[in-house]
RODO-2510 file (C-alpha; in nm, 4 decimals, decimal comma):
residues 193
     n   res          X          Y          Z
     1     m     8,4973     0,7702    -7,6565
     2     v     8,2234     0,9488    -7,4826
     3     e     7,9937     0,7761    -7,2518
     4     k     7,6337     0,8488    -7,2935
     5     d     7,4857     0,7524    -6,9568
     6     l     7,6817     0,9896    -6,7379
     7     p     7,4826     1,2280    -6,5215
     8     e     7,4931     1,5865    -6,6063
     9     p     7,7434     1,7866    -6,4113
    10     q     7,5920     1,9659    -6,1139
    11     a     7,6983     2,2784    -5,9453
    12     a     7,9098     2,2261    -5,6388
    13     l     7,7357     2,2803    -5,3028
    14     p     7,8834     2,5408    -5,0747
    15     p     8,0911     2,3892    -4,7963
    16     l     7,9036     2,3139    -4,4703
    17     q     7,9544     2,5736    -4,2041
    18     p     7,9095     2,5025    -3,8314
    19     e     7,5990     2,6496    -3,6687
    20     s     7,6462     2,9620    -3,4697
    21     e     7,7061     2,8978    -3,0954
    22     k     7,5206     3,2129    -2,9946
    23     p     7,1615     3,0811    -3,0054
    24     k     7,2489     2,7712    -2,7986
    25     r     7,4476     2,9749    -2,5476
    26     q     7,1689     3,2325    -2,5170
    27     i     6,9092     2,9625    -2,4472
    28     g     7,1303     2,8146    -2,1754
    29     q     7,1812     3,1566    -2,0185
    30     w     6,8074     3,2216    -2,0183
    31     v     6,7397     2,8862    -1,8521
    32     l     6,9976     2,9617    -1,5802
    33     l     6,8479     3,3076    -1,5286
    34     v     6,4962     3,1645    -1,4863
    35     i     6,6251     2,9048    -1,2363
    36     a     6,8082     3,1759    -1,0401
    37     v     6,4971     3,3971    -1,0284
    38     l     6,2828     3,1054    -0,9090
    39     a     6,5347     3,0136    -0,6384
    40     l     6,5548     3,3741    -0,5202
    41     s     6,1756     3,3995    -0,5121
    42     a     6,1511     3,0797    -0,3067
    43     a     6,4109     3,2147    -0,0611
    44     v     6,2209     3,5426    -0,0214
    45     v     5,8933     3,3572     0,0425
    46     f     6,0664     3,1355     0,3012
    47     v     6,2108     3,4363     0,4841
    48     v     5,8761     3,6150     0,4859
    49     l     5,6902     3,3123     0,6172
    50     r     5,9569     3,2124     0,8675
    51     f     6,0586     3,5405     1,0222
    52     i     5,7984     3,8024     0,9488
    53     t     5,4795     3,6046     1,0135
    54     p     5,4181     3,6255     1,3869
    55     t     5,3897     3,2985     1,5740
    56     t     5,0978     3,2649     1,8084
    57     p     5,1672     3,0650     2,1226
    58     e     4,7915     3,0436     2,1754
    59     a     4,7776     2,7986     1,8852
    60     n     4,9514     2,5391     2,1062
    61     t     4,7442     2,6094     2,4164
    62     v     4,5607     2,3065     2,5474
    63     e     4,2098     2,3921     2,6608
    64     r     4,1001     2,2903     3,0082
    65     n     3,7642     2,1220     3,0616
    66     e     3,5783     2,3305     3,3186
    67     s     3,3341     2,0435     3,3823
    68     p     3,5350     1,7197     3,3883
    69     g     3,3461     1,3927     3,3753
    70     l     3,3653     1,0947     3,6096
    71     d     3,7244     1,0283     3,5041
    72     g     3,8222     1,3697     3,6436
    73     v     4,0335     1,4646     3,3398
    74     i     4,0642     1,8414     3,3029
    75     a     4,3224     1,8349     3,0212
    76     a     4,5367     1,5715     2,8512
    77     s     4,8847     1,6200     2,7061
    78     i     4,9173     1,9673     2,8517
    79     p     5,2689     2,1144     2,8076
    80     p     5,4599     2,1743     3,1335
    81     e     5,4652     2,5512     3,0780
    82     q     5,0816     2,5578     3,0852
    83     l     5,0468     2,3909     3,4249
    84     v     4,9164     2,6036     3,7116
    85     l     4,9825     2,5865     4,0828
    86     g     4,7819     2,3077     4,2457
    87     d     4,7333     2,0967     3,9303
    88     c     4,6988     1,7281     4,0191
    89     l     4,8625     1,4990     3,7639
    90     r     4,7779     1,1458     3,6529
    91     g     5,0548     0,9277     3,5097
    92     f     5,3310     1,1702     3,6118
    93     d     5,6849     1,0502     3,5417
    94     s     5,8835     1,3676     3,4614
    95     p     5,8326     1,7415     3,5134
    96     l     5,9417     1,8017     3,1522
    97     s     5,6798     1,5754     2,9889
    98     p     5,3286     1,6722     2,8788
    99     q     5,0878     1,5959     3,1635
   100     t     4,7322     1,4803     3,2229
   101     v     4,5675     1,7227     3,4657
   102     v     4,2843     1,5800     3,6752
   103     t     4,0681     1,6965     3,9616
   104     c     4,2476     1,6389     4,2902
   105     d     3,9638     1,4183     4,4202
   106     s     4,0249     1,1715     4,1344
   107     s     4,3112     0,9227     4,1211
   108     h     4,6515     1,0893     4,0610
   109     n     5,0177     1,0360     4,1487
   110     a     5,1663     1,3883     4,1540
   111     q     5,0863     1,7549     4,2056
   112     l     5,2432     2,0873     4,1068
   113     i     5,2993     2,2352     4,4529
   114     g     5,4942     2,5519     4,3753
   115     t     5,6585     2,7778     4,1196
   116     f     5,9381     3,0253     4,1801
   117     e     6,0989     3,2915     3,9639
   118     l     6,4763     3,3216     4,0101
   119     t     6,6683     3,6449     3,9617
   120     g     7,0067     3,7354     3,8249
   121     d     7,1729     3,7899     3,4914
   122     k     7,4577     3,5404     3,5195
   123     y     7,3871     3,1663     3,5103
   124     p     7,4714     3,0422     3,8616
   125     g     7,5770     2,6921     3,7521
   126     s     7,3892     2,3637     3,7563
   127     n     7,4992     2,2557     4,1063
   128     e     7,3950     2,5844     4,2655
   129     l     7,0640     2,5778     4,0768
   130     l     7,0015     2,2217     4,1895
   131     t     7,0605     2,3155     4,5544
   132     e     6,8501     2,6320     4,5310
   133     s     6,5653     2,4536     4,3485
   134     e     6,5545     2,1762     4,6070
   135     s     6,5535     2,4299     4,8899
   136     l     6,2720     2,6318     4,7303
   137     c     6,0596     2,3244     4,6666
   138     k     6,1012     2,1941     5,0212
   139     s     5,9973     2,5346     5,1575
   140     v     5,6421     2,4969     5,0193
   141     s     5,3815     2,4606     5,2950
   142     l     5,1893     2,1361     5,2554
   143     d     4,8598     2,0225     5,4053
   144     p     4,9459     1,8312     5,7237
   145     s     4,6380     1,6103     5,6761
   146     a     4,7515     1,5007     5,3262
   147     g     4,9215     1,1882     5,4624
   148     l     5,2715     1,2532     5,3307
   149     d     5,5262     0,9818     5,3973
   150     s     5,8469     0,8416     5,2472
   151     t     5,6678     0,7249     4,9310
   152     w     5,6575     1,0881     4,8093
   153     t     5,9503     1,2333     4,6108
   154     y     6,0300     1,5913     4,5149
   155     h     6,0731     1,6595     4,1435
   156     f     6,1472     1,9966     3,9901
   157     s     6,2263     2,1610     3,6644
   158     r     6,4824     2,4376     3,6563
   159     p     6,6578     2,6444     3,3889
   160     s     6,9506     2,4991     3,2004
   161     e     7,2379     2,7189     3,0899
   162     s     7,0886     2,7536     2,7412
   163     t     6,7335     2,8331     2,8615
   164     w     6,8771     3,0776     3,1188
   165     s     7,0365     3,2751     2,8360
   166     q     6,6905     3,2901     2,6722
   167     g     6,5362     3,4426     2,9868
   168     d     6,4069     3,1282     3,1637
   169     r     6,4216     3,1751     3,5418
   170     q     6,1356     2,9479     3,6558
   171     v     6,1602     2,6590     3,8987
   172     s     5,8530     2,4337     3,9103
   173     c     5,8099     2,2025     4,2099
   174     f     5,6261     1,8707     4,2010
   175     l     5,5613     1,6030     4,4604
   176     g     5,5136     1,2576     4,3145
   177     l     5,4418     0,9122     4,4513
   178     t     5,6928     0,6394     4,3795
   179     e     5,4017     0,3896     4,3745
   180     g     5,0251     0,4130     4,3877
   181     n     4,7787     0,7010     4,3696
   182     v     4,5910     0,9370     4,6012
   183     r     4,2623     1,1243     4,5808
   184     n     4,3388     1,4480     4,7654
   185     s     4,5406     1,7670     4,7302
   186     l     4,8739     1,8087     4,9031
   187     l     4,8293     2,1850     4,9377
   188     p     4,6260     2,3640     5,2025
   189     d     4,2925     2,4862     5,0616
   190     n     4,3980     2,8530     5,0616
   191     e     4,7096     2,7911     4,8444
   192     e     4,5468     2,6238     4,5437
   193     s     4,4407     2,8303     4,2476
***
């Protein structure tokens, strides 16, 4: 007996074959290549901007007011390396902090009284530098009419071993009040700049 409702025989489909791995692998390799090129480009730009572009120290220079107002402020937040001999300082607490420079006839509690340049190639050691810095600072001639007493304290900045190796040889000398303020310079008139 033959059944009538059977579907007609169809040709067999070829067996499924896995897709080639090459196109997927090539796309992955191209993506990795693009990422590597971008990373290399970013590194080159960083090096150019970081090391080749010259830095300008003038960009960090604080300008001094040649005509200070009634408050006497010549410059605020001035870095210690921009102070000049004779600068009177308001709110002084450390020779390494940014300072407010004021006219010496306005209220202030410290003054930069001297700077010295040390010599030598080898770092002399912190104890020797401390002794030498103190000696240099105490050798500065002060105005006898300035009214110095025991309320004044010497402060100084000096090179550390790491800054010495970078060429720093400067000692900066400050006299500061432990309490209160004054309205005069501690230096004789001919020694201020």
